[in-house]
N, C-alpha and C positions, 0 to 999 in steps of 0.2 A: 381353168381346171387342170389338175394334174392327176396322175395315177399313183395311188398309195403303194409303196413297195412291199407293204406287209399284207394288206387285204385285197389289193388290186382294183379297188373301186375308184371312180372319178370323184375328186374332192376339190374344194377351193384351195388355193395356195396358202400356206401358213407354216407355222412351226411344228404342228402336229396334225395328224389325220383326225377329222371330226367324226369319222365312223368307228375306227378301232383304237384311236389314241396313239398310234405309232409315231415316233418322232420323224420329222422330215428335214430336208436341207442339212444345215450344219449340226442339227440334233440327231442325225440319222445313225445312231450307234447300234440300232437293232435292225438295220436294213435287211430285208429278205427273210426275216424270221416271222413265223406265224404270230398273230397278235397275242395269243395266250401264252407264248413262250418268251415274250420280250422281257427285258430286265427292269423296266420302269413300272412302279406300282401304280395301277390305274387310279386309285383314290388320292394319290399324292405323287405326281410324276417326277418331282424333284428327289424322290427317295427310291432306292433300289428295292426290288421286290423281295430279295432274299435277306435283307437287313431287318432284323426284328425290332422295329420302332414301336414303342408301346402305344402312344396316344393315337397316332394315325391308324393303327390297326384295330384297337378297341372301339374307336369312334370314327369310322371311315366317312361319315356324312358331314364331318366338320369342315368348313372352309379353312384354308391355311391360316388365316388371321386368328381363328379361335383356338388353334392347337395349343398355343402358349398358355391361354387361360386355364384350360383343363389340365395341362402339365403342372402349372403352378398350384392348382387346387389339390392335385394328388400329392404333391410334395408337402404342402401345408398340412393336409390331412394326416399324412404319415408323421409329420413333426408333432402334431397334437397328440397322436397316439403315444409316441415316444415320451412326450412331456408328461402325460398323465401317468405313464408307467414309472417315470423318474420320480414322481411325487408319491409313488407306491399306491396309487389308486387303481390297482390292477383290474378289478371287475369293470370299473367305468372305462378304463382304457380298452378292455376287451370288447365292450359294447361299441365304443367309438370305432375300433378296428373293423368290427362286423358291419357297420353301417357305411364305411368309407366308399367302397366300390359300388354297392347298390345305389347310394345317393348320387354318385357321379353319373351312373348309367341313367337314372331317372331324370336328372337335369339335362343330360344329353338328349334323351328322347323328347323331352318337352321343348328344348331349344331348337332342334332341327326339324321336329314334326315329321318324322320319317314317313308315317302313313297319314298324311294330311287328308287324303280322300277316302281312307278306309275306316271302318268302325273301330272304336277304341277297344272293343272286346278282345281283339286278337292279341295285342300286347298285354292287356290286363290278364287274360287267361294264362299266358306263359309266365308272367311275373308272379301272379297269384299261385299258380301251381308250383312254381319253383320254391316259393316261400313256404307253402304247406309241406312240401316234401323235405325241405330243409329242417323244419321243426321235427318232423317224424323221424328222419334219419339221425338228427341230433339226439333225440330221446333214445333211439336204438343204440347209438354210440355210448351214451352215458350208462346204459344198462349192461353192455357187454365189454366196455373198455374203461380204463381209468379216467377220472375227471381231468379236465385240462390243467387245473392247478397242480395235480399230482404229476402229470407228465412233464410239466415245466420244471417242477422242483426235482423230480427223481428220474425222469426218463420213462420209457415204456417198452423196453425190449421184450418183455414177457407178453406183449399184446400185438406182436408183429402180424399175425394172421388176421385177427379181428380188426384192429385199428388200421393196419396198413394195407389190407387186401379186401376183406369182406365189406366193411363199411363204405370205403370209397367206391367200390363197384356197385353196391346196392344204391348208393346215392346217385351215381351217374345214370344208372338205368332208370331210376325213379324220376329224375328231373326231365329226362328225355321224353317221357310219356306225354307231357304237356305239348311240346312242339309237334309230336307225332299226330296229335288230334288235328292239327291244322294242315297236315300233309294232304288230307283228302279234299281240301278246298281248292278248286282250280284257280281261284282268284289270286292265291299265293303260289305262283308258278315259277318264281325265279330262285336261283341258288341264293341270292342275297336275302330273300325272305327267310329261308331256312337258317342261314347264318345269324340273322337278327334274332329270330325266335330262340335259337339255341343259346346265344350269348345272354339274352335277357333272362331266360329261365335259370341259367347257371349262376348269374350274378345274384339273383334273388335267393337261390338255393344256398349259396355260400354264406350270404349274410344271415339268413334265418338259422342256419345250422350253428354258426358262431354265436348268435344271440342266445340260442338254446343253451349252449355251453355257459354263456355269461351268467344267465339266471341261476344256473346250478352253482357256479363259482361264488355268487353272492352269498350263498349259505355259509361260506367260510369267513364272512365279514368283509367290510369295505377295504381293509388292508390286510389280506392274507399274507402269511409268511413266505419268504423267498427272496433271493437276490434280484436286484433290479435288472441287470444286464440280460440274463436269460429270459426274463419276461418281455423285454423290449424286442429281442430277436424273434421270440415266438409270436408275439402280437403282430409284428410286421409280416411274418410268414402267414399267419391266419387271416390277416386283414387285407393283404395286398397280393403276396406271391401265390397263395393257394387259390384264391378266387380267379386270378388270371389264368392259372393252369386249368381249372375246371371250365372256364368260359371258352378257352381255346379248344379244349378237347371236345366239349359238347357241340360247339359250332362246326368243328371239322366233321363230326359224325352227321350232323344235320345237313351240311353242305353235300355230302355224298348221297344222302337219301333224296334230297331235292334234285340233285344232278341226275340220279338214276331214274326217278319216277316222275319228274316234272319238267326237266330241261328238254330241249329239242334233241333228237337223236344225234345230230351232228356234233353236239357239245359233250356227249356223255363220256368221252375218253379224255377230256381236257385236263382232268386231274390225275391221269394215269391210274396207278393201282389204288391211290387214295380216293378215287372216284367210285370205288366199289364199296357199298355199305359195310360188308363184312370186314374188309381190310381196314376201313376207317374206324370201325367200332373196336377192332383189336388195337389199333394205334392209339385211339383215344383212351381206352381202358388201361393200356400199358403206361401212358403218360400219367394218368391220375394215380394209379397204384404206385408207379415209380416215385412220384413226388411224395405221396402220403407215407409210404413205408420208411422214408428217411427219418421221419419224426420218431420212429420207434427205436432207433439205434444211434442217432447222431446227436451231438451237443446242439444247443439252440442256435448258435451262430452258424455252425456248419450246415444245419438243416436249411437255413435261409439261403445259403449259397447253393445248396443242392437243388432247392426249389427254383431258384433263378435259372439254373442250367436247363431244367425241364421247361420253364416258362419260355425261354428263347426258342426252343423247338416248337412249342405250341403256337407261338406268335407267328413263326414262319409258315406253318401249316395254315393258320387262320388267314394270313395275308394272301396266300395263294388262292384260298377259297373265295375271298372277297374279290380278288382280281378277276377270277373266272366269272363270278356273278355279275360284275360290272360290265364285262365284255359281252356276256350273254344278252344283256339288255339292249345291246347295240345292233339288234337285228335290222332288217330292212325298214328304215324310217326315212321318209322324204326329207331332203335338206330344206330347212326353213329359212326365214328372213334373218338378217343380221340383228343381234341384240348384244347387250353388255354382259360379259361374264361376271357373275357375282364373286368369283375368286380373285381374278387378276384385274378386273375393271376394263379390259380391252374388248373391242368389238369382234364378234365371231359369228359364224353362221350357226343357226339354231339346229342342233342335232344331238349327238351323244357325248362327244368330248369337245372341250374348248380348243379351237385351232391355234390359240396363242400360248396358253400355259399348259395344255394337255390334260387338265383334270377332267375326270368323268363328271358330267353334269348330273348324273344320277347319284353321284357321291356327295352332292350338295343337298341341303334341305330342299324338299320338293316344293316348298312354298316360295323359294327364291328363284331357281331356274325353272320356268314353266316348261311343260312337256313340249317337244317339237310340234309345231303347227303345220299340218298337211296343207298343201295347196288347195285352193277352192275347188270343191267338187270331188276331191280325193276321198276314198272310203275311209271311214274311221276304224282304227284297229280295235280288235276285241279287247275289252277291259279298259279302253281309254275313256 
């Protein structure tokens, strides 16, 4: 047994601390730093926490071997959207773009079975609520702002306030009401729960809102007028870049709420200012408005680049929230027997992090790495 330089607990020798995930030995680049301040991302220790990697951030429960599959699916999906637009099937391409991220999120939830031991109603509620709010806000946007086809062809600078500020803020506030219902349930007491609910609701919201636009655009015919290139850039913005921004913003706000009202007192300052719900809400709202308002005055290609810049910020904030959530789950858990890590295939003591590859075992599907098994006679933890 050795003492971890980060958390100070006695742990088995290895490459990483099984309690806090800090690197040991030759991997000790973060020696002496508190676990929540270390540079390695708890869900993917081979990645830096501050580097906005898309797939490992949006789908943190994926084993490393599955990351490439989801990355490929996203690229192929974006290619299909661009291909449909190139064939001038703009409404069909818009529907495909609207479904891309929500479908990937749904496949991810089924694949990893995040809440294997929990009722299905929790994620169904957040996803269903997000979809309903997406339709409602989409109808509101159509009523007070120009149709998507008109914005793509002619721009929308005259609708800066309504389309760039009012609709995005109303949408963000509406979709968050679903996850807030679950905040009152003590069984969902981890920051990672809040992040998951916020992400799922936002993905469903973004898809439903875009589909509402799509149905409206179908009224202009299967092949409405307009140049191909602006359509492709706008569709990628609406189908990929904007959903990512909404997901990151909503999850950041939910993380702050769960950290403030459900996390142990010792963890409540782990996110700094962004751990305060009011500050997180302002930051999330600013990101969504900042991204959306670019549509009203920028050309299609420039707006996509504009959104990507906001996406990078949202992803970094989201990674930080996930990192804290995973570390929060590593509270006092007895060290269990050796078992095979589902990520690296090496033998490690059963606890919170793999002692060989450093991945958070909570960041893997709950059906793959069983929960740590207390020694015979040890009291079972609440909620276990």
